[in-house]
N, C-alpha and C positions, 0 to 999 in steps of 0.2 A: 283313329288309324295306328297302329303299335309302331310301325316303320316310316312315319310322316316325319316331316322336318322338325316341328316342336318336340317330337318324340326323341328325336336324335340329339338337338339341344339338351334335353333334359338330362339324356344320359351321358353326355361328354361332359368331360370335368372343367373345371375354372382354369387350372393351368393351359390346357389345350387354347381356349379362346384368349387369354392373356397373351401367351406365346404367338398365336396367330396376329394379335395385335400390334405387338412388337414387330414382328417381321415385317407385317403391312408397311412399317415406319420405314423401314430401310429398303424394302423394294420400291415404294414411290421416291425416297430420296435418290435411287438409282435412276428412276425414271425420269425425274425432274434435272439431274444433272446432266444425263446423256443427251436429254432430247436440246441442252444448249447447243449441241454442235451442230444443229439442223436449223438454226434461227435465233431471234430473241429469247432469251431464257427467262426465267420466272423473275418477277419483281418481288423481294421481301424487305419490307421497309425502305422502297425507292431504290433497295442495291438490286443491281441485275445478277443473276446468276450465271457464272461461266464456267468452262469446262477446263478447272483448273483445282488445287486444293481447298483455295478458299471457296471457290462455287461449290463444292463438295459439301462443305460445312454450311454454305447459305442453303443449300437443298435440304440437307438434315434438317436444318431450323425451320424450313417452308413446310416440310413433312411432320415434324412436330407441331407447329402451330395450328396445322389442318388437322391433324389425327387426334388433338385434344379440343376440337370443335371452335372452342371460343377466339383461337387466333386466325380463323378463316379471312376476315375483312382485311388483316395485315398481307396477303398475300395478293399477286394479281398477275395475269401472264394473258397470252394469245387464246385463240378459242380453242385450240387443242390443248393448252395446259388448263384452261378453264373446266372443260370436259373431264379431264383426269382429276383435276381438284374436286368438284363435286363427286367424282365418285369414289375418291378417297374419303371425303367428307361422309357420305351416306354409309360408306362400308364401316368407318369409325365409328358412326352412331350406333350402328347394329351390333357392333362388338362391344360398345361400352354400357348398351342398355342390357345385354345378356350378362355381362361381367357384374353389373349393378344386380341385376335380378338373382344371380347366382350367390351373391354375397348376402343379400338380404334371405334368400333361402336356407341358407347355410346357418348366418347368426343371428337374423332378426326376427324371422317368421315363429321359428322352433320356440324362442323365448316368448314370444307375444303370445301366441297360442296355449304356450302352459301357463302362463300367468292368466290368461283370460279363460281357460278352461278352469283352473282352480278357482278364480272368483266366480263363475257360474256355480260351481259344485259347493263352495261354500255357501253361497246365497241359498240354494235348495236346501242345503242341510240345516240353515238356520231358519228358513220357512217352515220347515218340516218340525223342528223342534217347538216353533213359536205356534203352531197350530196344534201341537200337542198341548202346551199350558193353557192355549185358550180352549179347547176341548173340555180338559179337566175343571177351568172355571165354570165353563157353560154347565157342565153335567152339576157340579155341585150346586151352583144358582139355582137351577130347576129344581134339584132335590129340595133345597131349603126352602123355595116358593112353593113347594108343594105342588108342581106341576107335573113332575117327575115322581110317582109313588114309588116306583121299584127300581134299582140298576140291576140291569140284566148283565151276568158275566159276558154276553157277547160284546155290549158296551165297552165293558172294561177291557177285553181281548182286543177290540179294535182301537181303544185309545193306546194302549202299550205298543201294539203292533206297529204304530205309526212313528213312534220313539225309537223303537227296534230298527227299523228300516233306515231312521237317519243315523243310527249308530253303525250300520253296517258299512255305510258310506263314510263314515269318519273313522272308522278302522281300516278301510283300504286306502286312504288318504295319508292318515298320521299314523298308521302301522308301520313296522319294521320292514316290510316287504315291499314299500313304495321305494323304488330308488331313486325318486326326484324329491323326495321328503324333504332333503337339504333345501331344495327352493322355495320351501314354505316361509314366509316372511312372518316377523313377530305381530306386526297387524293382524294376518289372516289366524296366527295360533291364538290371539288374544280374542277376535270374533268369536271362535269355536268354543275358548275355555268359559269364556262368560255364559254362553248359550248351554255349554253342557251344566255349569254351576247352576245357573238357572232352572233347567228342566230336572236336574237331582232332586233339589228343593221342592221344587214341585209335586216331582213324584213320592218323595217321602210325606210330603204333608196329604198328597192324596191317598196313600196306604195307611196315615192315621184317620183319615175321614172315613174310609171304608171299615176299618177295624171299630171305630168308634161308634157308627152305625148298625154294626154287625151286618155288614154285608159280604157275602160269600166272593171272593175274588181271587183265591189261591187255586189254579189248576196248572197242568205241566206244561201248558203254552207259555202261558205268561210268567211261571218260575223260570223257564228256560230263555225266554226274553230278557227279564230283568237281570238275570246273571250274564248274559251277554253286554247288557248295555254298561253294568257295572265294572265287568272284564275289560271293556273298550275304555271307559274313563280312566280305569287306573294306567293302562298302557299307553294313554296319551299323556298323562303327568308323569310317566318315566322319564320322559324326552328331558324333562327340568331337573331330575336328579343328575343327568350329564352336563347339560347346559346351563351355566350360572347366567343367570337374568337378572337385569337390575330393576326390571319393568316390575314397580310394586303391585300394579293392576294384576298381573300375571300372577305374582308370587301369591298373592290372598286369593285369587280364584283357584289357584293348583290346591291349596292348602283346603279350602273349603270344599272342592270335589273329594279330596281324600278321606274329609270326614265325612260327608255325604255318604260316600261308599260305603264306609264303615257302620253307619248307622243304618242305612236301608239293609245291608247284609243282615243285620241283626233282627230287623223286622221281618225278614222273610225265611 
């Protein structure tokens, strides 16, 4: 229901509810203070509220205690006061919960989801690259064991296409068009860089294997996919030309990626 209570709460800003909570503190202060004219006033820390300036301050103190929830037990009063106190207590709980929810929605959840989604995507990328490397090792093992007499071009396309798909995701996350790129941590960069390094090394060795065994593997699809893979790998390393990293593992991975890119380009 678009016009329901929860939808209205979502649409209404943090400041409105904060102002409402503060205003309620002063309104209940007046209620407690004025009610002292008609009988026994509130008891705050064993001090009775009276209709004078000290009583006004005591009423404000009582209202603050109740509105912040944790001081409720320090305030006592008649049945009338108890009903008002519980009403303020319930209202304060609702307003505080709304304020906390809005703070979480604005500052905590977006950051959590951002990092959580990044980790999920990175896990998917690394898994895809791992499958690529495993498929190549399996194909080479089958060929050497003579259980696979001929390597079909479709088999090669299928393997290279898997790596191409992973690099499409890498390009989206680590490319210059990603406005959240600055949120990527060094740990996440290192995971991707080492996997790119291993995958390019495996790809280079796979090309050597195909060439040495005179297996036809070059077609326009594979050529396009490999070029995109190499372009993406290069763009990923460009980040470290501007950012000076002291992580020796990253430095080594970046240099190895550059070398593999150059080597593979010569082979295709």
